[in-house]
N, C-alpha and C positions, 0 to 999 in steps of 0.2 A: 230117418224116422219112417214109420210106416203109417198108413191110414188108421191102423189099430191103436197106435200111441196117441194120434189125434183125437181118436173118438174117445179113449180113456180121459184125455184132458178136458174135453168138454163137458163129459159127464161131472168130473170133479168140480169144474168151475160152477156148473149148474147148480150142484149141492152147496157150493159156498154161497152162491147168490142167494139160493132159497134160505139157508140159515141167516144171513145178513138181514134179509127181509124180515123174518120172523123175531130176531134179536132186537132189530130196530123198532118192531111194532109193540114187543113186550116192554122194551125199555120205555118208549114214549107211553105208554098206559099207565105206568106208575111215576110219571113226571109231573103230575099235578096240572095238566093242561099246557105245559110247556112244550114246544116244538122246536126242532133243529133240523134246518135244510141239510147240513152236511150228514146228519143221521139218517134223514129220510132218502138221500140220494146215494148213501154209501152203496148200494148193491149194483149202482151202475158200472163201477170199476171191473168187477168179476165179470158182468153180464157182457159189456160191450168191448171189453179187452180180453176177455177169457173165453166166454162160451161161444160167441159169434166167430171170431178168427179160428178157433180149433175145430168148430163145425164145419167151416168153410174148407179148411184143409184137410179135414177127414173125408171130404167128398170129391177131392181132387184125385185123379186117377193115376196122374204121373208120379206121385209122391209114395207109392206103395213101396218102391224099392230104395229109397233114400236111406243111407245107413245113419244110424244114431252116433254120428262122430263125435269127439269130444268138443269141438267148437260149437256144433249145433246144441249139444247137450249143454253147454254152459251158457250158450246164448238163451236158449228156453228157460233155464234155471234164474238167470239174471232178469228176463222178462217177467216171469211168475213172481220173482221177488219185487219187482217193480208194482206190479198189481197188488200184492199182499201190504206193501208199505202205504199205498195211497188208500186202499180199503181201510186199514187200521187207522190210518191218519184221519179219515173222514169220520170213522166211528168215535176216535177219542175226542176229535173236535165237538162232535155232537153231544157226547157225555159231559165235556166241560161246559158248553153253551147250556145245556139242561141243567146243570148244576148252579150256573148263574155266575160264572168267573171267567177268566181268560187265562191262557198260558202260552208265553212267548216260544217255548220248545216246540210246540205243535207244528210249527211252519217246516219244521226240519223232514217231517213225513213226507212233503211235497219236494222239498229240496234233493233229497234221496230218491224217491220214487220216480220221477220223471225222468232223470239221467238213466236209472237202472232199466226203465222202459226202453228207452232209446238204444242204449248200448246193447241190452239183450236182443232187441229186434235186428240190429245191423249185424251183431255176431252170428245169429241164426241164420240169416240170408246169406251171409258169407260162406258160412260152414255148410249150407245146402248146396250153394253154387260150387264150393270146391268139391264137395263130395261127388257132385254129378261129374265133374272132370276126373276125379281118381276113378270112378267107375269106368270111364272111358279108356284110360290109361291101362287099366287092369284088363280090358276086354283086349286091346292090342297086344299085350304082353303073352295072352293066353294063345294068340294065333302064331307064336314063336314056334319054328321049326328048329329041332335039334341038330339037323342035318347041316343047317347052315351056320351052326357054331364052329368057329375055328380058334382052338387055344392059342394059336401062335399070335392071333391079333392082339390077345390081351395080357402077352407076357412082357 
């Protein structure tokens, strides 16, 4: 991944955060004075777990040449899916609370969201670490001289 990818990610997360704030504000305006903490604080998931980490990673100079390998891509996708699950779970819980009822299925947003966040973060970190090693190995292979190659050694 390059810092450009992280720059794009934090801008997208900022847009999602603003959308959730506006949605929660408008929804609670039509709620006849009923307030819901999960609805009010739903914007914190994309802000704290999306905008801030992506903004910080976009500022790191060493990440400019990290390739967007499949393990890194999978980890980032799982992490973003976890943020989406937690945000939507918070919004859905707020909608149900404002409506004045409960639903036992809402707990599954958290049950699925938190593991997705954890697994995604671990996979992304492992992928970035492995991609750094792969780049070092490729650099060593580039220094290989054809004069030292002896076909008899490989027969």
